C-alpha positions in Angstrom: 31.9 12.8 12.5 28.8 11.6 12.4 26.4 14.4 13.7 23.3 12.3 13.7 21.4 12.0 17.0 19.2 9.0 18.1 15.3 9.8 18.7 13.0 7.6 19.9 9.4 7.9 18.4 6.5 6.7 19.9 3.6 6.3 17.5 -0.2 5.8 19.0 -2.9 4.0 16.9 -6.3 2.5 18.6 -5.0 2.4 22.0 -1.6 1.0 21.1 2.0 2.4 21.3 5.2 1.3 19.5 8.2 2.7 19.8 10.8 3.4 17.0 14.3 4.5 16.8 15.0 7.6 14.3 18.6 8.7 13.6 18.4 12.6 12.1 20.1 15.3 11.7 18.1 17.7 14.0 14.5 17.8 15.3 13.3 19.3 12.0 14.7 16.1 10.4 12.9 13.9 13.2 9.7 15.3 13.0 9.9 15.0 9.2 10.5 11.5 9.4 7.9 10.5 12.4 5.5 12.2 10.0 6.4 10.2 7.1 6.4 7.0 9.3 3.0 7.9 11.1 1.6 8.0 7.6 2.7 4.6 6.4 1.3 3.2 9.5 -1.7 5.1 9.5 -1.0 6.0 13.3 -3.4 8.6 15.0 -0.4 10.3 16.8 3.2 10.6 17.7 5.6 11.3 20.6 9.1 12.3 19.8 12.0 12.1 22.7 15.4 12.8 22.5 16.4 9.3 23.9 17.9 5.6 22.8 15.9 2.8 22.1 16.2 -0.5 20.8 16.5 -1.2 16.7 13.6 -3.2 15.5 13.2 -4.5 11.7 10.6 -1.8 11.5 13.3 0.9 12.5 15.4 -0.6 10.2 13.5 -0.5 7.2 12.3 3.3 7.5 16.1 4.2 8.6 17.2 3.1 5.1 14.2 4.5 3.7 14.9 7.8 5.2 18.8 7.9 4.0 18.3 6.2 0.0 20.6 3.4 1.6 19.4 1.4 -1.4 21.4 0.3 -4.3 19.8 0.3 -7.8 21.7 -2.6 -8.8 21.4 -4.6 -5.8 18.1 -6.5 -4.4 17.8 -6.0 -0.9 16.0 -9.6 0.3 13.7 -9.2 3.2 14.7 -11.6 5.9 11.8 -11.1 8.5 8.6 -12.2 8.5 6.6 -13.4 5.0 3.0 -13.7 5.0 2.0 -15.8 1.7 5.4 -15.7 0.6 5.0 -12.0 0.7 7.3 -9.8 2.9 5.5 -8.3 5.8 5.9 -7.0 9.0 3.3 -6.9 12.1 3.1 -3.5 14.0 -0.2 -2.6 15.9 -1.2 -6.3 16.2 -1.8 -5.6 12.3 0.2 -7.3 9.0 1.7 -4.7 6.9 2.9 -5.7 3.6 6.5 -4.2 3.1 6.5 -2.9 -0.2 2.8 -1.4 0.6 4.4 0.3 3.4 7.2 1.5 1.5 5.0 3.3 -1.0 3.0 4.5 1.8 6.2 6.3 3.1 7.3 7.7 0.2 4.1 9.1 -0.2 3.1 7.4 -3.9 0.2 5.8 -3.1 -1.5 3.9 -6.1 -4.9 2.5 -6.1 -5.9 -1.3 -7.1 -2.3 -1.5 -8.2 0.3 -3.8 -5.9 4.4 -3.4 -6.1 6.2 -6.4 -6.8 9.8 -7.1 -7.6 10.7 -6.7 -11.1 14.0 -8.7 -10.1 14.4 -12.4 -9.9 14.1 -12.3 -5.9 10.8 -12.5 -4.8 11.6 -11.0 -1.5 13.5 -8.2 -2.7 12.0 -5.1 -1.0 14.3 -2.4 -2.8 12.4 0.2 -4.2 14.1 0.8 -7.5 13.3 -2.8 -8.2 9.4 -2.0 -8.1 7.2 -2.5 -10.7 3.5 -1.9 -10.5 0.9 -4.9 -11.1 -3.1 -4.9 -10.8 -4.1 -6.3 -7.7 -5.1 -9.7 -7.1 -8.7 -8.6 -6.4 -8.3 -6.5 -9.9 -10.2 -8.3 -12.5 -11.3 -5.6 -14.2 -9.0 -2.8 -15.4 -10.2 1.0 -16.0 -10.6 -0.5 -19.7 -13.0 -3.4 -18.9 -14.8 -0.8 -16.5 -15.3 1.7 -19.7 -16.7 -1.3 -21.9 -18.7 -2.4 -19.5 -20.5 1.0 -19.1 -20.5 1.0 -23.0 -22.6 -2.7 -22.5 -24.6 -1.5 -20.0 -25.4 1.9 -21.6 -26.5 -0.3 -24.9 -29.2 -2.2 -23.0 -27.0 -5.4 -22.5 -27.5 -7.1 -19.1 -25.1 -8.4 -16.8 -24.7 -12.0 -18.1 -23.8 -10.8 -21.5 -21.4 -8.2 -20.4 -19.7 -11.0 -17.6 -19.6 -13.3 -20.8 -17.9 -10.7 -23.1 -15.7 -9.4 -20.1 -14.6 -13.1 -19.5 -15.5 -12.6 -15.5 -18.3 -13.8 -13.4 -21.5 -12.0 -13.4 -20.8 -11.3 -9.2 -17.6 -9.5 -10.4 -19.8 -7.4 -12.6 -22.1 -6.5 -9.4 -19.5 -5.5 -7.2 -17.9 -3.3 -9.7 -21.0 -1.6 -10.2 -21.9 -1.3 -6.5 -18.3 0.4 -6.1 -19.2 2.8 -9.3 -21.4 5.7 -9.3 -23.5 4.9 -12.8 -26.5 6.0 -14.3 -27.8 5.1 -17.7 -30.3 7.8 -19.1 -32.2 8.2 -15.7 -32.0 5.1 -14.1 -29.7 4.2 -11.7 -28.3 0.7 -12.3 -28.5 -0.2 -8.7 -32.4 0.7 -8.9 -33.0 -2.0 -12.2 -33.6 -5.3 -11.5 -30.8 -8.5 -12.1 -31.0 -9.7 -15.7 
């Protein structure tokens, strides 16, 4: 006999509300799922009701994650919407990439890294098949950043560092704007461009 109960989760973000079906064993289990879903969607608040609502692709995804219904040996191709050939879902008039949504739901964020399927199925959203690669816009790795600091610390110019790291000088400037660096007593942002 199935002891799970249906709950309707109403999540709110930017004055928009979305309803998600949750199946849980008890109230505490439903609240835990609601908190995980809110974290994944960056929602600001939620209300939980003991009632039925329509199952959606979003609620199906979260149900599989909550019950760990993924098999390590099988691919789980996403059959809903795609953007740039990447599985996505639209919530709150915003696009969420499904693999990133799964990582946030599971509370395993990885800065500057994207999850890609390690299997041959490009639409796979099975968390067991995720491998982690540097993000598209991440042209400089952590080692490259250390090398950049070494170049600038020795008095090399941005053009020389860009040539050595095989990136455009604008990439170097963007990286420097995000870093809190200083060489000796001078802050890199105060020094003139070379």
